[in-house]
All heavy atoms as an XYZ file, in Angstrom:
917
protein
N      59.457    -51.575    -21.640
C      59.177    -52.441    -22.757
C      59.523    -53.878    -22.348
O      60.543    -54.117    -21.712
C      60.008    -52.016    -23.969
C      59.836    -52.932    -25.121
S      60.796    -52.561    -26.628
C      61.408    -50.954    -26.438
N      58.662    -54.805    -22.719
C      58.873    -56.214    -22.403
C      58.823    -57.010    -23.696
O      57.864    -56.908    -24.457
C      57.784    -56.739    -21.442
C      57.763    -55.931    -20.152
C      57.980    -58.220    -21.156
C      56.543    -56.197    -19.295
N      59.841    -57.799    -23.938
C      59.890    -58.674    -25.112
C      59.964    -60.117    -24.625
O      60.833    -60.454    -23.813
C      61.115    -58.323    -25.958
O      61.181    -59.168    -27.080
N      59.029    -60.952    -25.094
C      58.954    -62.345    -24.650
C      58.767    -63.290    -25.832
O      58.209    -62.896    -26.866
C      57.778    -62.528    -23.686
C      57.773    -61.684    -22.418
C      56.409    -61.751    -21.753
C      58.849    -62.145    -21.470
N      59.183    -64.515    -25.649
C      58.953    -65.579    -26.630
C      58.109    -66.638    -25.939
O      58.458    -67.115    -24.858
C      60.287    -66.171    -27.128
C      60.032    -67.324    -28.078
C      61.128    -65.097    -27.803
N      56.976    -66.986    -26.573
C      56.042    -67.948    -25.994
C      55.581    -68.938    -27.064
O      55.776    -68.694    -28.256
C      54.814    -67.227    -25.384
C      54.045    -66.449    -26.448
C      55.233    -66.322    -24.234
C      52.718    -65.885    -25.989
N      54.943    -70.024    -26.654
C      54.362    -70.933    -27.649
C      53.213    -70.239    -28.384
O      52.550    -69.363    -27.815
C      53.818    -72.095    -26.811
C      54.444    -71.975    -25.480
C      54.790    -70.526    -25.293
N      52.962    -70.609    -29.626
C      51.842    -69.998    -30.343
C      50.520    -70.327    -29.657
O      50.364    -71.416    -29.100
C      51.920    -70.600    -31.740
C      52.747    -71.818    -31.609
C      53.649    -71.618    -30.436
N      49.588    -69.391    -29.672
C      48.311    -69.616    -28.989
C      47.430    -70.608    -29.739
O      47.556    -70.766    -30.955
C      47.673    -68.224    -28.989
C      48.236    -67.565    -30.205
C      49.644    -68.085    -30.321
N      46.524    -71.260    -29.005
C      45.554    -72.118    -29.683
C      44.561    -71.264    -30.471
O      44.441    -70.059    -30.233
C      44.859    -72.860    -28.535
C      45.105    -72.042    -27.321
C      46.364    -71.265    -27.560
N      43.838    -71.887    -31.365
C      42.834    -71.191    -32.150
C      41.790    -70.572    -31.229
O      41.329    -71.204    -30.271
C      42.154    -72.164    -33.112
O      41.031    -71.551    -33.712
N      41.401    -69.344    -31.516
C      40.364    -68.680    -30.729
C      39.075    -69.497    -30.741
O      38.333    -69.513    -29.764
C      40.116    -67.256    -31.270
O      41.342    -66.527    -31.198
C      39.056    -66.518    -30.489
N      38.824    -70.203    -31.825
C      37.625    -71.036    -31.923
C      37.639    -72.194    -30.931
O      36.587    -72.782    -30.658
C      37.482    -71.609    -33.331
C      37.263    -70.537    -34.365
O      36.724    -69.480    -34.074
N      37.700    -70.790    -35.577
N      38.816    -72.546    -30.414
C      38.936    -73.698    -29.527
C      39.328    -73.337    -28.096
O      39.814    -74.186    -27.366
C      39.960    -74.690    -30.097
C      39.530    -75.217    -31.439
O      38.352    -75.459    -31.661
N      40.473    -75.378    -32.350
N      39.115    -72.099    -27.688
C      39.490    -71.702    -26.336
C      38.480    -72.182    -25.293
O      38.857    -72.546    -24.186
C      39.640    -70.181    -26.232
C      40.726    -69.534    -27.097
C      40.763    -68.033    -26.852
C      42.077    -70.169    -26.854
N      37.205    -72.177    -25.646
C      36.158    -72.523    -24.683
C      35.238    -73.599    -25.229
O      35.082    -73.743    -26.446
C      35.334    -71.274    -24.324
C      36.134    -70.238    -23.599
C      36.762    -69.211    -24.295
C      36.276    -70.283    -22.226
C      37.514    -68.250    -23.638
C      37.038    -69.329    -21.551
C      37.640    -68.320    -22.259
N      34.631    -74.338    -24.311
C      33.664    -75.379    -24.645
C      32.352    -75.085    -23.937
O      32.344    -74.503    -22.859
C      34.173    -76.744    -24.156
C      35.528    -77.215    -24.666
C      35.938    -78.470    -23.913
C      35.460    -77.471    -26.159
N      31.251    -75.515    -24.527
C      29.957    -75.439    -23.857
C      29.880    -76.565    -22.846
O      30.175    -77.718    -23.163
C      28.814    -75.570    -24.857
C      28.738    -74.382    -25.796
O      29.012    -73.260    -25.402
N      28.382    -74.629    -27.037
N      29.490    -76.239    -21.630
C      29.381    -77.243    -20.568
C      28.296    -76.802    -19.603
O      28.578    -76.301    -18.522
C      30.714    -77.426    -19.863
N      27.075    -76.974    -20.011
C      25.946    -76.550    -19.185
C      26.050    -77.181    -17.799
O      26.347    -78.357    -17.650
C      24.644    -76.955    -19.847
N      25.835    -76.338    -16.780
C      25.871    -76.818    -15.414
C      27.250    -76.867    -14.782
O      27.387    -77.054    -13.586
N      28.305    -76.708    -15.568
C      29.663    -76.781    -15.020
C      30.231    -75.421    -14.664
O      31.255    -75.325    -14.020
C      30.604    -77.484    -16.008
C      30.223    -78.926    -16.155
C      31.316    -79.900    -16.434
N      32.636    -79.615    -15.977
C      33.722    -79.879    -16.688
N      33.615    -80.402    -17.888
N      34.909    -79.633    -16.209
N      29.593    -74.382    -15.116
C      30.035    -73.034    -14.754
C      28.824    -72.111    -14.753
O      27.758    -72.462    -15.256
C      31.098    -72.511    -15.723
O      30.508    -72.040    -16.911
N      29.010    -70.942    -14.215
C      27.920    -69.973    -14.126
C      27.394    -69.587    -15.503
O      26.220    -69.298    -15.662
C      28.436    -68.752    -13.381
C      27.350    -67.822    -12.926
C      27.881    -66.862    -11.917
N      28.354    -65.664    -12.618
C      28.931    -64.662    -12.025
N      29.162    -64.691    -10.734
N      29.316    -63.605    -12.699
N      28.258    -69.576    -16.506
C      27.868    -69.135    -17.843
C      27.731    -70.282    -18.838
O      27.438    -70.045    -19.998
C      28.875    -68.107    -18.375
C      29.023    -66.931    -17.456
C      30.154    -66.772    -16.663
C      28.014    -65.989    -17.342
C      30.286    -65.693    -15.807
C      28.132    -64.903    -16.488
C      29.268    -64.762    -15.724
O      29.391    -63.702    -14.869
N      27.965    -71.517    -18.409
C      27.846    -72.646    -19.311
C      29.023    -72.805    -20.256
O      28.952    -73.544    -21.223
N      30.122    -72.086    -19.986
C      31.329    -72.170    -20.824
C      32.514    -72.471    -19.930
O      32.634    -71.913    -18.840
C      31.585    -70.857    -21.555
C      30.468    -70.341    -22.412
C      30.409    -70.919    -23.777
N      31.504    -70.417    -24.585
C      31.916    -71.020    -25.690
N      31.356    -72.123    -26.083
N      32.901    -70.542    -26.378
N      33.392    -73.346    -20.379
C      34.616    -73.657    -19.641
C      35.802    -73.606    -20.602
O      35.636    -73.735    -21.814
C      34.547    -75.045    -18.961
C      34.364    -76.142    -20.009
C      33.466    -75.075    -17.901
C      34.528    -77.554    -19.473
N      36.984    -73.415    -20.048
C      38.200    -73.423    -20.865
C      38.430    -74.839    -21.375
O      38.276    -75.809    -20.636
C      39.404    -72.961    -20.054
C      39.331    -71.506    -19.684
C      40.481    -71.082    -18.804
C      40.294    -69.627    -18.413
N      41.209    -69.234    -17.354
N      38.821    -74.940    -22.633
C      39.083    -76.256    -23.227
C      40.370    -76.826    -22.640
O      41.239    -76.082    -22.152
C      39.217    -76.129    -24.742
O      40.424    -75.460    -25.075
N      40.546    -78.155    -22.689
C      41.800    -78.757    -22.218
C      43.028    -78.205    -22.952
O      44.068    -77.973    -22.333
C      41.610    -80.246    -22.489
C      40.126    -80.445    -22.476
C      39.558    -79.171    -23.041
N      42.899    -77.949    -24.242
C      44.009    -77.384    -25.023
C      44.376    -76.001    -24.512
O      45.562    -75.678    -24.350
C      43.624    -77.304    -26.515
O      43.304    -78.610    -26.973
C      44.733    -76.708    -27.352
N      43.375    -75.193    -24.229
C      43.610    -73.836    -23.728
C      44.223    -73.877    -22.329
O      45.173    -73.153    -22.031
C      42.302    -73.058    -23.738
C      42.412    -71.581    -23.424
C      43.548    -70.840    -23.731
C      41.343    -70.909    -22.845
C      43.623    -69.489    -23.455
C      41.409    -69.553    -22.559
C      42.553    -68.845    -22.863
O      42.632    -67.505    -22.588
N      43.709    -74.748    -21.459
C      44.269    -74.877    -20.104
C      45.738    -75.292    -20.153
O      46.567    -74.763    -19.416
C      43.470    -75.896    -19.296
C      42.131    -75.414    -18.861
C      41.426    -76.502    -18.037
N      40.073    -76.147    -17.758
C      39.677    -75.377    -16.740
N      40.567    -74.899    -15.911
N      38.410    -75.095    -16.562
N      46.060    -76.219    -21.032
C      47.448    -76.682    -21.170
C      48.334    -75.536    -21.663
O      49.439    -75.325    -21.151
C      47.511    -77.872    -22.130
C      48.904    -78.414    -22.315
C      48.917    -79.593    -23.271
C      50.343    -80.046    -23.500
N      50.448    -81.032    -24.555
N      47.863    -74.777    -22.652
C      48.635    -73.649    -23.184
C      48.847    -72.593    -22.096
O      49.946    -72.055    -21.958
C      47.928    -73.040    -24.401
C      48.683    -71.899    -25.005
C      49.724    -71.972    -25.896
C      48.486    -70.504    -24.746
N      50.168    -70.704    -26.198
C      49.430    -69.790    -25.511
C      47.599    -69.796    -23.938
C      49.512    -68.404    -25.500
C      47.678    -68.408    -23.918
C      48.627    -67.724    -24.702
N      47.816    -72.291    -21.313
C      47.934    -71.313    -20.236
C      49.004    -71.758    -19.236
O      49.872    -70.971    -18.855
C      46.580    -71.099    -19.517
C      45.618    -70.336    -20.416
C      46.775    -70.361    -18.196
C      44.190    -70.268    -19.883
N      48.947    -73.008    -18.812
C      49.909    -73.512    -17.825
C      51.335    -73.448    -18.367
O      52.254    -72.961    -17.697
C      49.553    -74.941    -17.423
N      51.528    -73.929    -19.588
C      52.861    -73.938    -20.197
C      53.376    -72.525    -20.429
O      54.523    -72.201    -20.091
C      52.801    -74.700    -21.528
C      54.108    -74.756    -22.269
C      53.978    -75.468    -23.618
O      52.970    -76.153    -23.867
O      54.910    -75.326    -24.426
N      52.534    -71.671    -20.961
C      52.943    -70.305    -21.287
C      53.207    -69.488    -20.032
O      54.172    -68.717    -19.979
C      51.884    -69.640    -22.182
O      51.688    -70.460    -23.336
C      52.321    -68.259    -22.624
N      52.377    -69.650    -19.020
C      52.601    -68.950    -17.749
C      53.954    -69.331    -17.172
O      54.719    -68.467    -16.729
C      51.466    -69.263    -16.752
O      50.231    -68.790    -17.309
C      51.703    -68.589    -15.410
N      54.278    -70.614    -17.189
C      55.576    -71.080    -16.683
C      56.726    -70.471    -17.489
O      57.716    -69.992    -16.914
C      55.638    -72.605    -16.727
C      56.953    -73.150    -16.331
N      57.391    -73.173    -15.015
C      57.966    -73.679    -17.070
C      58.608    -73.689    -14.985
N      58.970    -74.004    -16.212
N      56.595    -70.458    -18.797
C      57.648    -69.906    -19.667
C      57.818    -68.406    -19.414
O      58.940    -67.910    -19.280
C      57.336    -70.196    -21.147
C      57.522    -71.686    -21.427
C      58.204    -69.349    -22.072
C      56.996    -72.134    -22.773
N      56.719    -67.670    -19.332
C      56.799    -66.222    -19.119
C      57.420    -65.914    -17.758
O      58.276    -65.044    -17.642
C      55.417    -65.555    -19.268
C      54.999    -65.565    -20.742
C      55.436    -64.132    -18.717
C      53.605    -65.048    -20.999
N      57.000    -66.633    -16.738
C      57.539    -66.371    -15.395
C      59.022    -66.697    -15.298
O      59.710    -66.173    -14.426
C      56.743    -67.151    -14.357
C      55.373    -66.561    -14.138
C      54.608    -67.301    -13.088
N      53.297    -66.688    -12.894
C      52.305    -67.277    -12.275
N      52.464    -68.490    -11.763
N      51.153    -66.661    -12.134
N      59.539    -67.532    -16.189
C      60.962    -67.859    -16.173
C      61.793    -66.807    -16.910
O      63.011    -66.836    -16.854
C      61.207    -69.245    -16.776
O      61.004    -69.219    -18.178
N      61.132    -65.894    -17.621
C      61.816    -64.826    -18.338
C      61.781    -63.556    -17.487
O      60.915    -63.378    -16.647
C      61.146    -64.596    -19.698
C      61.207    -65.839    -20.595
C      60.559    -65.613    -21.945
O      60.902    -64.671    -22.655
N      59.628    -66.484    -22.297
N      62.719    -62.684    -17.717
C      62.821    -61.455    -16.931
C      61.954    -60.367    -17.550
O      62.021    -60.122    -18.750
C      64.286    -60.976    -16.888
O      65.080    -62.022    -16.341
C      64.422    -59.727    -16.044
N      61.161    -59.740    -16.712
C      60.340    -58.624    -17.176
C      59.949    -57.748    -15.996
O      60.026    -58.153    -14.848
C      59.080    -59.112    -17.905
C      58.142    -59.932    -17.044
C      57.190    -59.323    -16.247
C      58.213    -61.316    -17.043
C      56.324    -60.065    -15.458
C      57.354    -62.071    -16.255
C      56.419    -61.441    -15.472
O      55.574    -62.185    -14.691
N      59.531    -56.528    -16.309
C      59.024    -55.588    -15.317
C      57.558    -55.324    -15.653
O      57.227    -55.077    -16.810
C      59.803    -54.257    -15.371
O      61.173    -54.540    -15.172
C      59.323    -53.304    -14.308
N      56.714    -55.374    -14.666
C      55.274    -55.172    -14.853
C      54.978    -53.822    -15.496
O      55.656    -52.828    -15.225
C      54.611    -55.278    -13.486
C      53.130    -55.160    -13.497
C      52.612    -55.330    -12.074
N      51.348    -54.682    -11.905
C      50.202    -55.144    -12.376
N      50.176    -56.284    -13.041
N      49.078    -54.492    -12.193
N      53.955    -53.779    -16.345
C      53.511    -52.535    -16.970
C      52.130    -52.199    -16.415
O      51.188    -52.966    -16.591
C      53.462    -52.651    -18.508
C      54.878    -52.818    -19.052
C      52.761    -51.448    -19.115
C      54.974    -52.864    -20.555
N      52.024    -51.074    -15.728
C      50.746    -50.636    -15.165
C      50.053    -49.692    -16.131
O      50.695    -48.908    -16.817
C      50.968    -49.919    -13.824
C      51.492    -50.858    -12.756
O      50.954    -51.978    -12.651
O      52.431    -50.483    -12.030
N      48.730    -49.754    -16.166
C      47.941    -48.839    -16.988
C      47.944    -49.218    -18.456
O      48.064    -50.393    -18.818
N      47.824    -48.213    -19.296
C      47.697    -48.419    -20.741
C      48.951    -49.060    -21.319
O      50.062    -48.780    -20.885
C      47.437    -47.090    -21.443
C      46.128    -46.461    -21.059
C      45.947    -45.122    -21.747
C      44.635    -44.480    -21.330
N      44.472    -43.166    -21.950
N      48.730    -49.932    -22.330
C      49.856    -50.561    -23.009
C      49.514    -50.877    -24.456
O      48.346    -50.912    -24.847
C      50.312    -51.830    -22.276
C      49.329    -52.970    -22.299
C      49.436    -53.976    -23.251
C      48.307    -53.045    -21.371
C      48.536    -55.024    -23.274
C      47.407    -54.098    -21.377
C      47.515    -55.091    -22.333
N      50.553    -51.094    -25.234
C      50.447    -51.495    -26.642
C      51.026    -52.895    -26.746
O      52.098    -53.171    -26.208
C      51.229    -50.520    -27.554
C      51.225    -51.006    -28.995
C      50.661    -49.120    -27.444
N      50.317    -53.781    -27.441
C      50.767    -55.155    -27.620
C      51.083    -55.401    -29.083
O      50.273    -55.098    -29.964
C      49.678    -56.130    -27.154
C      49.931    -57.618    -27.373
C      51.157    -58.093    -26.594
C      48.700    -58.424    -26.989
N      52.263    -55.924    -29.347
C      52.641    -56.368    -30.694
C      52.891    -57.864    -30.624
O      53.551    -58.342    -29.697
C      53.902    -55.643    -31.173
O      53.672    -54.255    -31.250
N      52.337    -58.593    -31.594
C      52.429    -60.052    -31.609
C      52.920    -60.493    -32.979
O      52.381    -60.068    -34.006
C      51.040    -60.689    -31.324
C      51.129    -62.199    -31.322
C      50.445    -60.167    -30.037
N      53.932    -61.362    -32.986
C      54.437    -61.964    -34.217
C      54.106    -63.454    -34.164
O      54.644    -64.186    -33.330
C      55.943    -61.767    -34.354
C      56.325    -60.364    -34.684
C      56.590    -59.859    -35.928
C      56.508    -59.273    -33.775
N      56.907    -58.523    -35.836
C      56.865    -58.135    -34.529
C      56.384    -59.155    -32.383
C      57.115    -56.902    -33.953
C      56.614    -57.917    -31.801
C      56.984    -56.815    -32.586
N      53.191    -63.887    -35.034
C      52.753    -65.278    -35.051
C      53.471    -66.051    -36.147
O      53.716    -65.517    -37.234
C      51.244    -65.349    -35.279
C      50.379    -64.762    -34.159
C      48.933    -64.641    -34.612
C      50.480    -65.624    -32.915
N      53.772    -67.318    -35.890
C      54.443    -68.130    -36.910
C      53.487    -68.483    -38.048
O      52.258    -68.379    -37.898
C      54.885    -69.371    -36.140
C      53.981    -69.456    -34.976
C      53.586    -68.055    -34.643
N      54.027    -68.912    -39.184
C      53.181    -69.328    -40.303
C      52.189    -70.406    -39.869
O      52.485    -71.243    -39.025
C      54.183    -69.900    -41.320
C      55.486    -69.265    -40.967
C      55.456    -69.070    -39.484
N      51.001    -70.352    -40.436
C      49.982    -71.352    -40.136
C      49.050    -70.984    -39.003
O      48.056    -71.662    -38.761
N      49.349    -69.919    -38.270
C      48.495    -69.468    -37.169
C      47.703    -68.255    -37.665
O      48.284    -67.290    -38.154
C      49.323    -69.071    -35.920
C      50.237    -70.207    -35.474
C      48.415    -68.600    -34.799
C      49.536    -71.401    -34.901
N      46.368    -68.312    -37.537
C      45.541    -67.182    -37.962
C      45.876    -65.939    -37.152
O      46.083    -66.016    -35.942
C      44.054    -67.501    -37.776
C      43.536    -68.530    -38.763
O      44.240    -68.824    -39.750
O      42.421    -69.030    -38.542
N      45.907    -64.800    -37.824
C      46.265    -63.549    -37.165
C      45.268    -63.152    -36.079
O      45.624    -62.451    -35.135
C      46.389    -62.422    -38.187
C      47.541    -62.547    -39.185
C      47.533    -61.367    -40.141
C      48.870    -62.665    -38.479
N      44.022    -63.609    -36.178
C      43.042    -63.230    -35.156
C      43.093    -64.128    -33.918
O      42.266    -64.009    -33.023
C      41.630    -63.188    -35.736
C      41.174    -64.501    -36.332
O      41.966    -65.469    -36.362
O      40.011    -64.569    -36.778
N      44.093    -64.994    -33.813
C      44.241    -65.864    -32.647
C      45.060    -65.216    -31.536
O      45.672    -65.895    -30.732
C      44.884    -67.198    -33.047
C      43.925    -68.081    -33.794
O      42.713    -67.911    -33.694
N      44.437    -68.999    -34.551
N      45.046    -63.897    -31.456
C      45.848    -63.203    -30.458
C      45.074    -62.913    -29.169
O      45.643    -62.379    -28.220
C      46.447    -61.931    -31.038
S      45.226    -60.850    -31.756
N      43.804    -63.296    -29.079
C      43.028    -63.079    -27.852
C      43.680    -63.760    -26.661
O      43.829    -63.171    -25.592
C      41.596    -63.589    -28.010
C      40.804    -63.461    -26.714
C      39.474    -64.114    -26.782
C      38.658    -64.051    -25.511
N      39.149    -63.331    -24.381
N      44.092    -65.005    -26.838
C      44.715    -65.748    -25.736
C      46.001    -65.064    -25.282
O      46.319    -65.056    -24.088
C      44.984    -67.188    -26.152
N      46.743    -64.487    -26.215
C      47.992    -63.796    -25.868
C      47.686    -62.585    -24.989
O      48.339    -62.381    -23.966
C      48.766    -63.370    -27.142
C      49.992    -62.550    -26.776
C      49.164    -64.590    -27.965
N      46.685    -61.800    -25.353
C      46.322    -60.633    -24.542
C      45.837    -61.064    -23.161
O      46.188    -60.457    -22.144
C      45.250    -59.811    -25.256
N      45.065    -62.141    -23.102
C      44.525    -62.611    -21.825
C      45.603    -63.149    -20.882
O      45.495    -62.996    -19.670
C      43.471    -63.693    -22.054
C      42.174    -63.138    -22.618
O      41.973    -61.909    -22.578
O      41.351    -63.943    -23.103
N      46.639    -63.774    -21.414
C      47.681    -64.400    -20.565
C      48.493    -63.347    -19.808
O      49.141    -63.649    -18.815
C      48.605    -65.316    -21.395
C      49.381    -66.288    -20.506
C      49.617    -64.532    -22.204
C      48.671    -67.543    -20.217
N      48.435    -62.092    -20.244
C      49.239    -61.037    -19.631
C      48.648    -60.497    -18.336
O      49.329    -59.828    -17.577
C      49.416    -59.877    -20.618
C      50.032    -60.224    -21.972
C      50.038    -58.998    -22.873
C      51.415    -60.804    -21.799
N      47.398    -60.794    -18.068
C      46.690    -60.216    -16.925
C      47.011    -60.843    -15.581
O      47.787    -61.796    -15.475
N      46.396    -60.300    -14.524
C      46.708    -60.704    -13.153
C      46.350    -62.146    -12.815
O      46.928    -62.725    -11.902
C      45.899    -59.725    -12.298
C      44.911    -59.101    -13.203
C      45.443    -59.213    -14.587
N      45.428    -62.760    -13.527
C      45.071    -64.155    -13.233
C      46.142    -65.137    -13.698
O      46.132    -66.296    -13.290
C      43.752    -64.523    -13.889
C      42.583    -63.839    -13.270
C      41.310    -64.347    -13.846
N      40.196    -63.661    -13.210
C      38.950    -63.854    -13.527
N      38.648    -64.702    -14.483
N      37.996    -63.198    -12.905
N      47.035    -64.680    -14.563
C      48.053    -65.578    -15.106
C      49.463    -65.100    -14.793
O      50.090    -65.582    -13.880
C      47.835    -65.762    -16.617
C      46.500    -66.407    -16.920
O      46.242    -67.512    -16.497
N      45.629    -65.697    -17.616
N      49.950    -64.137    -15.557
C      51.344    -63.719    -15.387
C      51.499    -62.385    -14.669
O      52.586    -62.048    -14.246
C      52.033    -63.619    -16.753
O      51.335    -62.652    -17.545
C      52.067    -64.965    -17.443
N      50.430    -61.594    -14.607
C      50.446    -60.313    -13.907
C      51.409    -59.301    -14.535
O      51.944    -58.440    -13.855
C      50.750    -60.512    -12.421
C      50.247    -59.366    -11.578
O      49.263    -58.720    -11.926
N      50.924    -59.100    -10.479
N      51.627    -59.412    -15.828
C      52.465    -58.433    -16.529
C      51.720    -57.105    -16.662
O      52.305    -56.039    -16.554
C      52.890    -58.954    -17.918
C      53.867    -60.118    -17.752
C      53.504    -57.850    -18.758
C      54.270    -60.766    -19.050
N      50.407    -57.178    -16.907
C      49.579    -55.984    -17.026
C      48.418    -56.066    -16.049
O      48.121    -57.132    -15.508
C      49.015    -55.837    -18.459
O      48.118    -56.922    -18.717
C      50.126    -55.810    -19.497
N      47.748    -54.926    -15.844
C      46.575    -54.886    -14.971
C      45.441    -55.733    -15.552
O      44.776    -56.463    -14.845
C      46.071    -53.455    -14.800
C      47.076    -52.565    -14.100
O      47.791    -53.063    -13.218
O      47.136    -51.370    -14.436
N      45.214    -55.578    -16.840
C      44.115    -56.250    -17.513
C      44.208    -55.878    -18.990
O      44.650    -54.782    -19.321
C      42.780    -55.757    -16.929
C      41.594    -56.583    -17.375
O      41.463    -56.836    -18.591
O      40.786    -56.981    -16.521
N      43.745    -56.768    -19.872
C      43.822    -56.430    -21.290
C      42.847    -55.317    -21.681
O      42.929    -54.781    -22.776
C      43.669    -57.655    -22.188
C      42.337    -58.362    -22.038
O      41.588    -58.053    -21.101
O      42.056    -59.238    -22.863
N      41.954    -54.906    -20.780
C      41.085    -53.770    -21.073
C      41.880    -52.467    -21.157
O      41.404    -51.475    -21.685
C      39.961    -53.644    -20.043
C      40.411    -53.192    -18.674
C      39.246    -53.124    -17.713
C      39.714    -52.715    -16.330
N      38.612    -52.756    -15.372
N      43.127    -52.467    -20.648
C      43.987    -51.290    -20.715
C      44.823    -51.256    -22.000
O      45.585    -50.320    -22.209
C      44.911    -51.220    -19.503
C      44.164    -51.099    -18.212
N      43.432    -49.984    -17.865
C      44.009    -51.972    -17.195
C      42.867    -50.171    -16.694
N      43.199    -51.368    -16.263
N      44.664    -52.262    -22.845
C      45.389    -52.295    -24.117
C      44.772    -51.250    -25.049
O      43.573    -51.262    -25.295
C      45.282    -53.699    -24.732
C      46.018    -53.860    -26.019
S      46.068    -55.587    -26.591
C      44.389    -56.118    -26.438
N      45.590    -50.329    -25.537
C      45.093    -49.253    -26.395
C      45.371    -49.515    -27.877
O      44.746    -48.888    -28.727
C      45.647    -47.870    -25.974
C      45.136    -47.491    -24.601
C      47.163    -47.837    -26.018
N      46.300    -50.402    -28.164
C      46.607    -50.785    -29.547
C      47.070    -52.226    -29.549
O      47.668    -52.697    -28.578
C      47.755    -49.953    -30.135
C      47.460    -48.518    -30.396
C      48.691    -47.804    -30.949
O      49.445    -48.408    -31.745
O      48.898    -46.649    -30.558
N      46.803    -52.896    -30.665
C      47.375    -54.223    -30.874
C      47.851    -54.295    -32.322
O      47.154    -53.829    -33.230
C      46.376    -55.351    -30.536
C      47.052    -56.705    -30.656
C      45.129    -55.263    -31.392
C      46.280    -57.858    -30.060
N      49.045    -54.830    -32.494
C      49.626    -55.011    -33.820
C      49.950    -56.491    -33.955
O      50.633    -57.053    -33.096
C      50.913    -54.188    -33.969
C      50.699    -52.737    -33.661
N      50.349    -51.825    -34.618
C      50.768    -52.050    -32.493
C      50.211    -50.630    -34.054
N      50.465    -50.750    -32.763
N      49.449    -57.101    -35.003
C      49.664    -58.531    -35.197
C      50.328    -58.735    -36.555
O      49.871    -58.204    -37.571
C      48.333    -59.316    -35.128
C      48.592    -60.810    -35.215
C      47.571    -58.979    -33.862
N      51.403    -59.531    -36.530
C      52.186    -59.780    -37.737
C      52.397    -61.280    -37.918
O      52.397    -62.037    -36.962
C      53.578    -59.117    -37.616
C      53.530    -57.671    -37.232
C      53.658    -57.292    -35.892
C      53.372    -56.684    -38.188
C      53.624    -55.963    -35.524
C      53.341    -55.343    -37.827
C      53.466    -54.984    -36.498
O      53.438    -53.670    -36.130
N      52.602    -61.675    -39.132
C      52.988    -63.053    -39.419
C      54.484    -63.070    -39.718
O      54.966    -62.267    -40.498
C      52.237    -63.601    -40.626
C      52.665    -65.018    -40.943
C      51.800    -65.760    -41.907
N      50.399    -65.456    -41.947
C      49.489    -65.875    -41.063
N      49.855    -66.584    -40.035
N      48.224    -65.566    -41.210
N      55.184    -63.959    -39.057
C      56.616    -64.071    -39.324
C      56.839    -65.110    -40.408
O      55.994    -65.971    -40.645
C      57.395    -64.525    -38.071
O      57.026    -65.851    -37.751
C      57.136    -63.608    -36.903
N      57.948    -65.043    -41.033
C      58.348    -66.062    -41.999
C      59.391    -66.982    -41.383
O      59.998    -67.796    -42.050
C      58.894    -65.399    -43.274
C      57.850    -64.551    -43.992
C      56.596    -65.338    -44.370
O      56.713    -66.513    -44.765
O      55.500    -64.771    -44.252
N      59.572    -66.820    -40.079
C      60.567    -67.597    -39.347
C      60.236    -69.075    -39.369
O      59.072    -69.475    -39.361
C      60.616    -67.101    -37.896
O      61.433    -67.930    -37.123
N      61.267    -69.892    -39.361
C      61.058    -71.337    -39.343
C      60.761    -71.844    -37.937
O      60.339    -72.976    -37.766
C      62.282    -72.098    -39.918
C      62.432    -71.799    -41.394
C      63.546    -71.762    -39.155
N      60.959    -70.996    -36.917
C      60.632    -71.421    -35.556
C      59.119    -71.409    -35.396
O      58.407    -70.682    -36.078
C      61.249    -70.491    -34.492
O      60.592    -69.231    -34.562
C      62.738    -70.317    -34.703
N      58.635    -72.195    -34.492
C      57.187    -72.264    -34.276
C      56.782    -71.449    -33.062
O      55.702    -71.633    -32.518
C      56.764    -73.720    -34.100
O      57.408    -74.265    -32.958
N      57.632    -70.528    -32.647
C      57.353    -69.715    -31.465
C      56.652    -68.418    -31.841
O      56.669    -67.977    -32.982
C      58.645    -69.413    -30.712
C      59.342    -70.649    -30.157
C      58.469    -71.375    -29.144
O      58.020    -70.787    -28.177
N      58.234    -72.655    -29.381
N      56.046    -67.821    -30.849
C      55.361    -66.546    -30.984
C      56.193    -65.524    -30.205
O      56.650    -65.802    -29.106
C      53.974    -66.697    -30.379
S      53.018    -65.201    -30.233
N      56.399    -64.357    -30.787
C      57.130    -63.299    -30.086
C      56.154    -62.184    -29.771
O      55.320    -61.825    -30.604
C      58.274    -62.774    -30.950
C      59.203    -61.843    -30.189
C      60.456    -61.542    -30.955
N      60.262    -60.665    -32.077
C      60.260    -59.330    -32.017
N      60.453    -58.720    -30.874
N      60.091    -58.623    -33.106
N      56.251    -61.654    -28.544
C      55.376    -60.550    -28.159
C      56.195    -59.402    -27.587
O      57.258    -59.610    -27.009
C      54.277    -60.992    -27.167
C      54.874    -61.525    -25.862
C      53.365    -62.014    -27.792
C      53.828    -61.879    -24.820
N      55.673    -58.213    -27.790
C      56.297    -57.002    -27.269
C      55.197    -56.197    -26.593
O      54.151    -55.919    -27.193
C      56.925    -56.203    -28.409
C      57.667    -54.941    -28.047
C      58.928    -55.257    -27.247
C      58.027    -54.162    -29.310
N      55.400    -55.866    -25.311
C      54.437    -55.072    -24.563
C      55.147    -53.778    -24.175
O      56.234    -53.820    -23.603
C      53.971    -55.812    -23.283
C      53.499    -57.219    -23.630
C      52.850    -55.050    -22.598
C      54.317    -58.284    -23.031
N      54.515    -52.642    -24.483
C      55.159    -51.370    -24.163
C      54.111    -50.304    -23.849
O      52.944    -50.456    -24.197
C      56.065    -50.923    -25.293
C      55.386    -50.829    -26.633
C      56.392    -50.659    -27.761
O      57.575    -50.500    -27.563
N      55.894    -50.691    -28.991
N      54.575    -49.253    -23.183
C      53.716    -48.119    -22.902
C      53.448    -47.374    -24.217
O      54.316    -47.337    -25.093
C      54.386    -47.167    -21.917
C      54.572    -47.754    -20.512
C      53.283    -48.065    -19.850
C      52.840    -46.965    -18.935
N      51.579    -47.251    -18.250
N      52.263    -46.789    -24.393
C      51.995    -46.025    -25.616
C      52.865    -44.774    -25.683
O      53.261    -44.233    -24.662
C      50.511    -45.665    -25.507
C      50.109    -45.938    -24.111
C      51.141    -46.821    -23.494
N      53.153    -44.344    -26.902
C      53.967    -43.130    -27.080
C      53.094    -41.922    -27.231
O      51.957    -41.980    -27.523
C      54.886    -43.255    -28.300
O      54.089    -43.570    -29.433
C      55.930    -44.300    -28.071
């Protein structure tokens, strides 16, 4: 089981931008998303954790004001291109998303093997 505290993710609506000719698919990561990835990757790598291989369950606690469906970026940051905590978010078998009433503006995540 891995428990981490990270900055809240950017809005899913603002993760990518249209940029014809700049990528194979015409979509690029937004500056806000790139900044969040860099900051969050650094924060996660500074915390102690053990990699989880194969299937996993993700629980996310988002602070007030963050839409509950903004957890895509959180699932993506766990993969081998960023923090390498999991093989890939395609192995996620469950996701639980909660809103906290905490006054902190941080996001808490819990990654664990399914029971």
